[in-house]
C-alpha positions as CSV (number, residue, x, y, z in Angstrom):
1,M,335.5,-4.2,-7.6
2,A,338.1,-1.9,-5.9
3,Y,340.7,-3.4,-3.5
4,I,339.9,-2.2,0.7
5,D,343.3,-2.6,2.7
6,Y,341.7,-2.7,6.1
7,Y,344.8,-2.6,7.7
8,K,346.0,0.8,6.0
9,I,342.9,2.0,7.2
10,L,343.6,0.8,10.6
11,G,346.8,2.2,10.1
12,V,348.8,-1.4,11.4
13,D,351.0,-4.1,9.8
14,K,349.9,-6.9,8.6
15,S,352.3,-8.4,11.1
16,A,350.3,-6.5,13.9
17,T,349.1,-8.2,17.2
18,Q,345.3,-8.1,18.1
19,D,345.8,-6.0,20.8
20,D,347.9,-3.4,18.5
21,I,344.7,-3.7,16.0
22,K,342.4,-3.0,19.2
23,K,344.5,-0.1,19.9
24,A,344.4,1.6,16.6
25,Y,340.9,1.1,16.6
26,R,339.7,2.6,19.6
27,K,342.7,5.7,18.6
28,L,340.8,6.2,15.5
29,A,337.1,5.6,17.0
30,R,337.6,8.1,19.2
31,K,338.8,11.0,16.5
32,L,336.2,10.0,13.7
33,H,333.1,9.3,15.8
34,P,330.1,11.1,14.2
35,D,329.2,12.6,17.7
36,L,332.6,14.1,17.5
37,N,332.2,15.3,13.8
38,P,328.8,16.4,13.3
39,D,327.8,16.9,9.4
40,D,331.1,16.1,8.6
41,K,330.7,13.2,5.6
42,E,334.0,12.9,5.3
43,S,334.6,11.9,8.6
44,E,331.4,9.8,8.5
45,K,332.4,8.0,5.5
46,K,335.8,7.0,7.4
47,F,334.2,6.3,10.3
48,K,332.2,3.7,8.7
49,E,335.7,1.9,7.0
50,L,337.1,1.7,10.2
51,N,334.4,-0.2,11.9
52,E,334.5,-2.4,8.6
53,A,338.4,-2.5,9.1
54,N,337.9,-3.8,12.9
55,E,335.0,-6.0,12.1
56,V,337.4,-8.3,10.3
57,L,340.8,-8.3,11.5
58,S,339.7,-8.3,15.5
59,N,337.9,-11.8,14.7
60,P,341.2,-14.1,14.0
61,E,339.0,-16.3,11.7
62,N,338.2,-13.5,9.9
63,R,341.4,-12.1,9.7
64,A,342.9,-15.7,8.1
65,K,340.2,-15.5,5.6
66,Y,340.9,-11.8,4.8
67,D,344.6,-12.1,4.4
68,K,344.1,-15.2,2.1
69,Y,340.9,-13.7,-0.2
70,G,341.2,-10.6,0.7
71,E,337.8,-7.8,0.6
72,N,335.8,-11.1,-0.9
73,W,336.5,-13.2,2.4
74,K,333.2,-13.7,3.5
75,H,332.4,-15.7,0.4
76,G,336.0,-17.3,-0.3
77,E,335.4,-20.5,1.1
78,E,331.9,-20.6,-0.8
79,Y,334.1,-19.4,-4.0
80,E,336.2,-22.5,-3.5
81,K,333.6,-24.6,-3.2
82,A,332.0,-23.4,-6.3
83,Q,335.1,-24.1,-8.3
84,Q,335.4,-27.5,-7.1
85,E,331.4,-28.1,-8.3
86,Q,332.2,-26.5,-11.2
87,R,335.5,-29.1,-12.4
88,Q,333.3,-31.8,-11.2
89,H,330.4,-30.6,-13.2
90,Q,332.6,-30.6,-16.5
91,Q,334.5,-33.7,-15.7
92,Q,331.0,-35.1,-16.2
93,N,330.2,-33.2,-19.3
94,Y,333.5,-33.5,-20.7
95,G,335.1,-36.7,-19.1
96,G,337.7,-35.1,-17.2
97,S,340.1,-33.7,-20.6
98,G,338.9,-31.2,-23.9
99,G,339.2,-28.2,-23.9
100,F,338.5,-26.9,-19.8
101,S,341.9,-29.3,-18.5
102,G,340.2,-28.5,-15.2
103,T,340.3,-24.4,-15.5
104,D,337.7,-22.7,-14.3
105,F,338.2,-19.2,-15.4
106,G,340.5,-17.4,-18.0
107,E,344.5,-16.8,-16.7
108,G,343.3,-13.0,-16.8
109,E,340.2,-13.5,-14.9
110,D,340.0,-10.9,-12.2
111,F,339.1,-12.5,-8.5
112,S,336.8,-9.7,-7.2
113,D,335.0,-9.7,-10.7
114,F,334.1,-13.1,-10.5
115,F,332.7,-13.0,-7.0
116,Q,331.1,-9.6,-8.5
117,S,329.2,-12.1,-11.1
118,M,329.1,-14.7,-8.6
119,F,327.2,-13.1,-6.0
120,G,324.6,-10.7,-7.6
121,G,326.8,-8.6,-9.9
122,A,326.1,-7.8,-13.6
123,G,327.2,-11.1,-15.9
124,G,325.4,-13.8,-14.1
125,G,328.2,-16.3,-14.2
126,F,326.9,-19.0,-11.3
127,G,323.4,-17.5,-10.1
128,K,322.0,-20.9,-11.7
129,S,324.1,-23.7,-12.3
130,S,323.5,-26.0,-15.4
131,R,321.8,-28.7,-12.4
132,G,319.4,-25.6,-11.6
133,S,320.8,-25.3,-8.1
134,S,321.2,-21.6,-7.0
135,S,323.5,-20.1,-5.5
136,G,323.4,-20.3,-1.2
137,K,322.4,-18.2,1.3
138,F,324.9,-16.5,2.8
139,K,324.8,-14.8,6.2
140,G,325.0,-11.0,6.7
141,Q,328.7,-9.8,7.8
142,D,329.2,-8.8,11.3
143,V,329.0,-5.4,12.8
144,N,331.5,-4.6,15.3
145,A,330.1,-1.1,17.7
146,E,332.1,0.4,20.9
147,L,329.9,1.5,23.5
148,N,331.2,4.1,26.1
149,L,330.2,3.7,29.9
150,N,331.5,5.9,33.3
151,L,332.5,3.4,36.5
152,K,329.1,3.8,38.2
153,D,327.1,2.9,35.4
154,A,328.9,-0.2,34.9
155,A,328.2,-1.5,38.6
156,Q,324.7,-0.8,38.0
157,T,322.2,-3.3,35.4
158,H,320.2,-0.7,33.3
159,P,318.5,-0.6,29.8
160,Q,320.5,1.0,27.1
161,T,319.1,1.9,23.7
162,F,321.3,3.0,20.6
163,E,321.3,3.1,16.9
164,I,323.4,0.9,14.7
165,N,322.8,0.6,10.8
166,G,319.9,2.9,11.3
167,K,317.6,0.3,13.6
168,K,317.3,0.9,17.3
169,V,318.8,-1.6,19.4
170,R,317.3,-1.4,23.1
171,I,319.8,-3.7,25.4
172,T,319.9,-4.7,29.3
173,I,323.9,-4.0,30.4
174,P,324.5,-6.2,33.4
175,A,326.2,-5.0,36.7
176,G,329.5,-6.0,36.4
177,V,330.8,-5.5,32.7
178,Y,334.9,-4.6,32.5
179,D,336.8,-2.6,30.3
180,G,337.3,-4.6,26.8
181,Q,334.5,-7.1,27.8
182,Q,332.5,-8.0,24.2
183,I,328.9,-9.1,23.9
184,K,327.3,-10.9,20.6
185,L,323.5,-9.7,19.7
186,K,322.3,-12.4,17.4
187,G,320.8,-11.5,14.2
188,H,321.8,-7.9,14.5
189,G,324.2,-7.4,12.0
190,S,324.1,-6.7,8.3
191,P,321.3,-8.4,6.3
192,G,322.2,-11.3,4.9
193,F,322.3,-12.6,1.1
194,N,320.2,-14.1,-1.5
195,G,317.6,-14.9,1.8
196,G,320.9,-15.5,4.4
197,P,320.3,-14.9,8.0
198,N,321.3,-11.5,9.6
199,G,324.6,-11.3,10.6
200,D,325.5,-10.6,14.3
201,L,326.5,-7.7,16.5
202,Y,329.0,-7.6,18.8
203,I,329.6,-4.7,21.2
204,T,332.7,-4.0,23.2
205,F,332.4,-1.8,26.2
206,N,334.8,1.3,26.8
207,I,334.8,2.0,30.5
208,P,337.5,5.0,31.1
209,V,340.0,5.3,34.2
210,D,337.6,6.6,37.0
211,P,339.1,9.9,38.8
212,N,338.3,8.5,42.3
213,F,338.3,4.5,42.0
214,E,340.8,2.6,40.8
215,R,339.6,-0.8,39.5
216,I,341.4,-4.4,40.6
217,G,339.0,-7.1,39.4
218,N,336.2,-6.6,41.4
219,D,338.1,-5.2,44.1
220,L,338.0,-1.0,44.3
221,K,340.6,1.4,45.9
222,T,339.8,4.5,46.7
223,K,341.9,7.2,49.0
224,V,340.6,9.3,51.7
225,S,342.7,12.6,53.8
226,I,342.1,13.3,57.3
227,D,344.1,15.7,59.3
228,L,346.8,15.4,61.8
229,Y,344.4,15.7,64.8
230,T,342.2,13.2,63.8
231,A,345.0,10.8,62.5
232,L,346.7,11.3,66.2
233,L,343.1,10.9,68.6
234,G,340.6,9.5,66.4
235,G,337.7,10.4,64.9
236,D,335.3,10.1,62.1
237,V,335.7,10.3,58.2
238,K,333.0,10.2,55.3
239,V,334.0,7.9,52.2
240,N,332.2,8.0,49.1
241,T,331.7,4.4,47.7
242,L,330.0,3.7,44.3
243,D,326.3,3.6,45.9
244,G,326.6,6.3,48.4
245,S,328.7,7.5,51.6
246,V,329.8,5.7,54.8
247,N,331.5,6.9,57.9
248,L,334.3,5.0,59.0
249,K,335.8,5.7,62.5
250,V,339.4,6.3,62.4
251,K,341.6,4.8,65.3
252,P,343.8,6.8,67.0
253,E,347.4,7.5,66.0
254,T,346.6,6.2,62.4
255,Q,349.9,6.4,60.4
256,N,349.9,8.3,56.9
257,G,349.5,5.4,54.0
258,T,347.2,2.9,56.5
259,T,344.5,1.0,54.7
260,V,341.2,-0.5,55.7
261,R,338.8,-2.8,53.8
262,L,335.2,-2.2,53.6
263,K,333.5,-5.5,52.4
264,G,331.5,-5.9,50.3
265,K,331.6,-2.0,49.1
266,G,333.4,-3.2,45.9
267,F,332.0,-3.7,42.4
268,P,329.6,-5.9,41.7
269,V,330.7,-9.6,39.8
270,Y,328.9,-9.6,36.9
271,K,326.0,-11.6,36.7
272,K,326.4,-12.6,40.4
273,E,323.6,-10.7,41.9
274,G,324.4,-10.0,45.6
275,E,327.8,-10.3,45.0
276,S,330.3,-7.7,45.3
277,G,334.2,-7.3,45.8
278,D,335.9,-5.0,48.8
279,L,336.6,-1.2,49.0
280,F,340.3,-0.6,49.9
281,V,340.3,2.6,51.7
282,T,343.8,4.3,51.7
283,Y,344.3,7.3,54.3
284,E,346.3,10.1,53.8
285,V,347.2,12.3,56.3
286,K,346.9,15.7,55.7
287,L,349.5,18.4,57.8
288,P,347.9,21.8,59.0
289,T,349.5,24.8,57.7
290,D,349.2,28.4,58.6
291,L,350.0,27.3,62.3
292,T,349.7,30.2,64.4
293,D,351.9,31.2,66.8
294,K,349.7,29.1,70.0
295,Q,349.5,26.2,67.5
296,K,353.5,25.9,67.1
297,E,354.0,26.1,70.7
298,L,352.0,23.6,71.8
299,F,353.7,21.1,68.5
300,E,356.7,22.1,70.5
301,Q,355.9,21.4,74.0
302,L,355.0,18.0,72.4
303,K,358.4,17.5,70.5
304,N,359.9,18.2,73.5
305,S,358.0,16.3,75.9
Protein backbone atom coordinates (compact mmCIF):
# COMPACT_ATOMS: atom_id res chain seq x y z
CA MET A 1 0.00 0.00 0.00
CA ALA A 2 1.57 3.27 -1.15
CA TYR A 3 2.14 5.98 1.42
CA ILE A 4 0.34 9.26 0.76
CA ASP A 5 2.11 12.38 1.99
CA TYR A 6 -0.72 14.82 2.73
CA TYR A 7 1.72 17.57 3.68
CA LYS A 8 3.39 17.29 0.26
CA ILE A 9 0.00 17.42 -1.51
CA LEU A 10 -0.82 20.69 0.25
CA GLY A 11 2.71 22.01 -0.23
CA VAL A 12 3.30 22.71 3.49
CA ASP A 13 5.78 21.53 6.13
CA LYS A 14 4.87 19.32 9.07
CA SER A 15 5.30 22.38 11.27
CA ALA A 16 2.60 24.30 9.36
CA THR A 17 -0.08 26.02 11.43
CA GLN A 18 -3.79 25.36 10.91
CA ASP A 19 -4.02 28.76 9.24
CA ASP A 20 -1.18 27.82 6.86
CA ILE A 21 -3.04 24.63 5.93
CA LYS A 22 -6.29 26.50 5.36
CA LYS A 23 -4.61 29.06 3.08
CA ALA A 24 -2.74 26.39 1.12
CA TYR A 25 -5.92 24.38 0.59
CA ARG A 26 -7.94 27.37 -0.62
CA LYS A 27 -5.22 28.44 -3.05
CA LEU A 28 -4.88 24.97 -4.60
CA ALA A 29 -8.64 24.29 -4.55
CA ARG A 30 -9.28 27.35 -6.69
CA LYS A 31 -6.56 26.26 -9.12
CA LEU A 32 -7.61 22.60 -9.39
CA HIS A 33 -11.40 22.91 -9.10
CA PRO A 34 -13.17 20.78 -11.77
CA ASP A 35 -15.23 23.78 -12.90
CA LEU A 36 -12.01 25.51 -13.96
CA ASN A 37 -10.52 22.34 -15.50
CA PRO A 38 -13.32 20.61 -17.41
CA ASP A 39 -12.47 17.14 -18.78
CA ASP A 40 -9.03 17.27 -17.16
CA LYS A 41 -8.66 13.89 -15.46
CA GLU A 42 -5.29 14.74 -13.91
CA SER A 43 -6.67 17.91 -12.27
CA GLU A 44 -9.70 15.95 -11.08
CA LYS A 45 -7.42 13.35 -9.49
CA LYS A 46 -5.30 16.04 -7.81
CA PHE A 47 -8.42 17.82 -6.58
CA LYS A 48 -9.64 14.62 -4.90
CA GLU A 49 -6.22 14.10 -3.31
CA LEU A 50 -6.24 17.72 -2.15
CA ASN A 51 -9.64 17.31 -0.46
CA GLU A 52 -8.48 14.10 1.20
CA ALA A 53 -5.34 15.81 2.50
CA ASN A 54 -7.31 18.79 3.79
CA GLU A 55 -9.87 16.53 5.44
CA VAL A 56 -7.15 15.03 7.59
CA LEU A 57 -4.79 17.93 8.25
CA SER A 58 -7.43 20.62 8.85
CA ASN A 59 -8.75 18.64 11.82
CA PRO A 60 -6.21 18.78 14.71
CA GLU A 61 -7.33 15.42 16.12
CA ASN A 62 -7.12 13.68 12.74
CA ARG A 63 -3.82 15.39 12.02
CA ALA A 64 -2.32 14.03 15.25
CA LYS A 65 -3.42 10.51 14.27
CA TYR A 66 -1.97 10.95 10.78
CA ASP A 67 1.35 12.12 12.20
CA LYS A 68 1.42 8.99 14.36
CA TYR A 69 0.00 6.33 12.03
CA GLY A 70 0.54 7.80 8.57
CA GLU A 71 -1.89 6.90 5.81
CA ASN A 72 -3.68 4.45 8.09
CA TRP A 73 -4.61 7.14 10.64
CA LYS A 74 -8.30 6.24 10.41
CA HIS A 75 -7.82 2.84 12.02
CA GLY A 76 -4.70 3.46 14.06
CA GLU A 77 -6.43 3.08 17.41
CA GLU A 78 -8.12 -0.13 16.24
CA TYR A 79 -4.69 -1.43 15.25
CA GLU A 80 -3.34 -0.91 18.74
CA LYS A 81 -6.46 -2.42 20.29
CA ALA A 82 -6.25 -5.51 18.06
CA GLN A 83 -2.57 -5.81 18.86
CA GLN A 84 -3.37 -5.76 22.57
CA GLU A 85 -6.09 -8.40 22.18
CA GLN A 86 -3.72 -10.61 20.21
CA ARG A 87 -1.13 -10.41 22.98
CA GLN A 88 -3.73 -11.31 25.60
CA HIS A 89 -4.94 -14.22 23.48
CA GLN A 90 -1.41 -15.52 23.04
CA GLN A 91 -0.76 -15.28 26.76
CA GLN A 92 -3.91 -17.30 27.42
CA ASN A 93 -2.88 -19.98 24.90
CA TYR A 94 0.83 -20.04 25.66
CA GLY A 95 0.96 -19.04 29.28
CA GLY A 96 2.66 -15.75 28.53
CA SER A 97 5.86 -17.52 27.38
CA GLY A 98 7.20 -19.52 24.49
CA GLY A 99 7.72 -18.88 20.81
CA PHE A 100 5.73 -15.62 20.48
CA SER A 101 7.07 -13.83 23.58
CA GLY A 102 4.65 -10.95 23.12
CA THR A 103 5.63 -10.19 19.51
CA ASP A 104 2.64 -10.22 17.17
CA PHE A 105 4.30 -9.68 13.79
CA GLY A 106 7.49 -10.53 12.04
CA GLU A 107 10.29 -8.02 12.28
CA GLY A 108 9.97 -7.06 8.62
CA GLU A 109 6.15 -6.78 8.64
CA ASP A 110 4.97 -3.72 6.70
CA PHE A 111 2.64 -1.45 8.71
CA SER A 112 0.33 -0.72 5.79
CA ASP A 113 0.21 -4.39 4.77
CA PHE A 114 -1.11 -5.25 8.22
CA PHE A 115 -3.97 -2.84 7.78
CA GLN A 116 -4.66 -4.16 4.32
CA SER A 117 -5.14 -7.66 5.68
CA MET A 118 -6.97 -6.52 8.79
CA PHE A 119 -9.44 -4.20 7.10
CA GLY A 120 -10.52 -5.96 3.95
CA GLY A 121 -7.39 -6.74 1.90
CA ALA A 122 -6.10 -10.13 0.83
CA GLY A 123 -4.70 -12.57 3.34
CA GLY A 124 -7.40 -12.57 5.97
CA GLY A 125 -5.37 -11.67 9.05
CA PHE A 126 -7.73 -10.58 11.81
CA GLY A 127 -11.01 -10.93 9.87
CA LYS A 128 -12.14 -13.25 12.68
CA SER A 129 -10.20 -14.24 15.77
CA SER A 130 -10.05 -17.78 17.12
CA ARG A 131 -12.75 -16.73 19.58
CA GLY A 132 -15.11 -15.98 16.69
CA SER A 133 -15.44 -12.20 17.13
CA SER A 134 -15.50 -10.24 13.88
CA SER A 135 -13.50 -7.11 13.25
CA GLY A 136 -15.34 -3.98 14.39
CA LYS A 137 -17.55 -1.60 12.45
CA PHE A 138 -15.75 1.59 11.55
CA LYS A 139 -17.08 4.99 10.67
CA GLY A 140 -16.41 6.21 7.14
CA GLN A 141 -14.05 9.08 6.47
CA ASP A 142 -15.28 12.63 6.93
CA VAL A 143 -15.37 14.79 3.81
CA ASN A 144 -14.52 18.49 3.50
CA ALA A 145 -16.01 20.78 0.87
CA GLU A 146 -16.04 24.50 0.15
CA LEU A 147 -19.12 26.47 -0.85
CA ASN A 148 -18.69 29.89 -2.46
CA LEU A 149 -21.24 32.61 -1.62
CA ASN A 150 -21.31 36.29 -2.45
CA LEU A 151 -22.08 38.74 0.34
CA LYS A 152 -25.69 39.24 -0.72
CA ASP A 153 -26.39 35.50 -0.77
CA ALA A 154 -24.75 35.12 2.65
CA ALA A 155 -27.17 37.75 3.97
CA GLN A 156 -30.24 35.71 2.98
CA THR A 157 -31.62 32.41 4.25
CA HIS A 158 -31.87 30.27 1.12
CA PRO A 159 -31.71 26.66 -0.08
CA GLN A 160 -28.62 25.41 -1.86
CA THR A 161 -28.12 22.13 -3.75
CA PHE A 162 -24.71 20.72 -4.64
CA GLU A 163 -23.15 17.37 -5.47
CA ILE A 164 -20.68 15.50 -3.29
CA ASN A 165 -19.44 11.94 -3.90
CA GLY A 166 -21.96 11.59 -6.72
CA LYS A 167 -24.91 12.42 -4.49
CA LYS A 168 -26.99 15.58 -4.46
CA VAL A 169 -27.15 17.31 -1.09
CA ARG A 170 -29.75 20.00 -0.35
CA ILE A 171 -29.26 22.33 2.61
CA THR A 172 -30.78 25.57 3.85
CA ILE A 173 -28.12 28.18 4.52
CA PRO A 174 -29.08 30.53 7.38
CA ALA A 175 -28.63 34.25 6.84
CA GLY A 176 -25.52 35.69 8.47
CA VAL A 177 -22.89 33.00 7.77
CA TYR A 178 -19.34 34.36 7.73
CA ASP A 179 -16.26 33.70 5.64
CA GLY A 180 -14.47 30.56 6.85
CA GLN A 181 -17.45 29.32 8.90
CA GLN A 182 -17.83 25.54 8.89
CA ILE A 183 -20.98 23.45 9.36
CA LYS A 184 -21.33 19.68 9.73
CA LEU A 185 -23.82 17.44 7.92
CA LYS A 186 -23.91 14.16 9.80
CA GLY A 187 -23.76 11.01 7.70
CA HIS A 188 -23.05 12.70 4.37
CA GLY A 189 -19.39 11.67 4.24
CA SER A 190 -17.77 8.47 2.92
CA PRO A 191 -19.49 5.10 3.50
CA GLY A 192 -18.65 3.23 6.68
CA PHE A 193 -16.55 0.06 6.78
CA ASN A 194 -18.02 -3.34 7.62
CA GLY A 195 -21.48 -1.91 8.22
CA GLY A 196 -20.26 1.08 10.24
CA PRO A 197 -21.87 4.54 10.01
CA ASN A 198 -21.08 6.98 7.24
CA GLY A 199 -18.62 9.77 7.87
CA ASP A 200 -19.71 13.39 8.13
CA LEU A 201 -19.59 16.22 5.61
CA TYR A 202 -17.95 19.48 6.70
CA ILE A 203 -18.82 22.51 4.57
CA THR A 204 -16.68 25.65 4.77
CA PHE A 205 -18.19 28.88 3.43
CA ASN A 206 -15.99 31.03 1.23
CA ILE A 207 -17.25 34.63 0.93
CA PRO A 208 -14.97 36.84 -1.20
CA VAL A 209 -14.48 40.56 -0.59
CA ASP A 210 -17.45 42.58 -1.85
CA PRO A 211 -16.67 45.61 -4.05
CA ASN A 212 -19.34 47.80 -2.40
CA PHE A 213 -19.48 46.77 1.24
CA GLU A 214 -16.87 46.05 3.89
CA ARG A 215 -18.13 43.64 6.54
CA ILE A 216 -16.98 44.05 10.13
CA GLY A 217 -18.78 41.48 12.26
CA ASN A 218 -22.45 42.22 11.66
CA ASP A 219 -21.87 45.82 10.60
CA LEU A 220 -21.26 47.04 7.06
CA LYS A 221 -19.32 50.02 5.77
CA THR A 222 -19.81 51.73 2.40
CA LYS A 223 -18.90 54.97 0.67
CA VAL A 224 -21.07 57.32 -1.39
CA SER A 225 -20.01 60.30 -3.49
CA ILE A 226 -21.76 63.66 -3.20
CA ASP A 227 -21.05 66.77 -5.21
CA LEU A 228 -19.67 69.95 -3.69
CA TYR A 229 -22.97 71.80 -3.97
CA THR A 230 -24.88 69.12 -2.05
CA ALA A 231 -22.15 69.06 0.59
CA LEU A 232 -22.37 72.86 0.99
CA LEU A 233 -26.11 73.41 0.68
CA GLY A 234 -27.54 70.02 1.71
CA GLY A 235 -29.78 67.74 -0.32
CA ASP A 236 -30.69 64.13 -1.00
CA VAL A 237 -28.48 61.21 -1.98
CA LYS A 238 -29.38 57.61 -2.85
CA VAL A 239 -27.49 54.92 -0.91
CA ASN A 240 -27.47 51.22 -1.81
CA THR A 241 -27.97 48.65 0.97
CA LEU A 242 -28.01 44.85 0.82
CA ASP A 243 -31.81 44.84 0.46
CA GLY A 244 -32.40 47.83 -1.81
CA SER A 245 -31.69 51.56 -1.83
CA VAL A 246 -32.64 54.35 0.57
CA ASN A 247 -32.62 58.16 0.30
CA LEU A 248 -30.51 60.07 2.81
CA LYS A 249 -30.81 63.71 3.75
CA VAL A 250 -27.40 65.37 3.55
CA LYS A 251 -27.02 68.18 6.03
CA PRO A 252 -25.71 71.56 4.79
CA GLU A 253 -21.95 72.09 5.18
CA THR A 254 -21.24 68.36 5.36
CA GLN A 255 -17.48 67.75 5.46
CA ASN A 256 -15.61 65.24 3.31
CA GLY A 257 -15.26 61.94 5.22
CA THR A 258 -18.36 62.47 7.36
CA THR A 259 -19.90 59.13 8.39
CA VAL A 260 -23.55 58.50 9.23
CA ARG A 261 -25.11 55.34 10.66
CA LEU A 262 -28.17 53.55 9.30
CA LYS A 263 -29.41 51.42 12.18
CA GLY A 264 -30.43 47.87 11.30
CA LYS A 265 -29.26 48.12 7.67
CA GLY A 266 -26.13 46.05 8.19
CA PHE A 267 -25.60 42.28 8.05
CA PRO A 268 -28.10 39.81 9.57
CA VAL A 269 -27.05 38.24 12.86
CA TYR A 270 -26.48 34.50 12.38
CA LYS A 271 -29.50 32.44 13.49
CA LYS A 272 -31.17 35.46 15.14
CA GLU A 273 -34.10 36.26 12.91
CA GLY A 274 -34.97 39.94 12.65
CA GLU A 275 -31.64 41.14 14.09
CA SER A 276 -29.07 42.95 11.95
CA GLY A 277 -26.03 45.11 12.42
CA ASP A 278 -25.76 48.70 11.21
CA LEU A 279 -24.64 50.26 7.93
CA PHE A 280 -22.06 53.06 8.18
CA VAL A 281 -22.07 55.43 5.19
CA THR A 282 -19.07 57.69 4.57
CA TYR A 283 -19.52 60.73 2.31
CA GLU A 284 -16.84 61.46 -0.26
CA VAL A 285 -17.16 65.02 -1.56
CA LYS A 286 -16.43 65.17 -5.27
CA LEU A 287 -14.96 68.48 -6.43
CA PRO A 288 -16.27 69.94 -9.69
CA THR A 289 -14.11 69.92 -12.81
CA ASP A 290 -14.21 71.79 -16.14
CA LEU A 291 -15.57 74.95 -14.50
CA THR A 292 -16.93 77.68 -16.74
CA ASP A 293 -15.61 81.22 -16.47
CA LYS A 294 -18.82 82.23 -14.74
CA GLN A 295 -18.46 79.46 -12.16
CA LYS A 296 -14.85 80.40 -11.51
CA GLU A 297 -15.93 84.02 -11.02
CA LEU A 298 -18.53 82.95 -8.47
CA PHE A 299 -15.98 80.92 -6.55
CA GLU A 300 -13.63 83.92 -6.56
CA GLN A 301 -16.44 85.99 -5.07
CA LEU A 302 -16.96 83.38 -2.35
CA LYS A 303 -13.26 83.27 -1.67
CA ASN A 304 -13.03 87.04 -1.24
CA SER A 305 -16.27 87.55 0.63
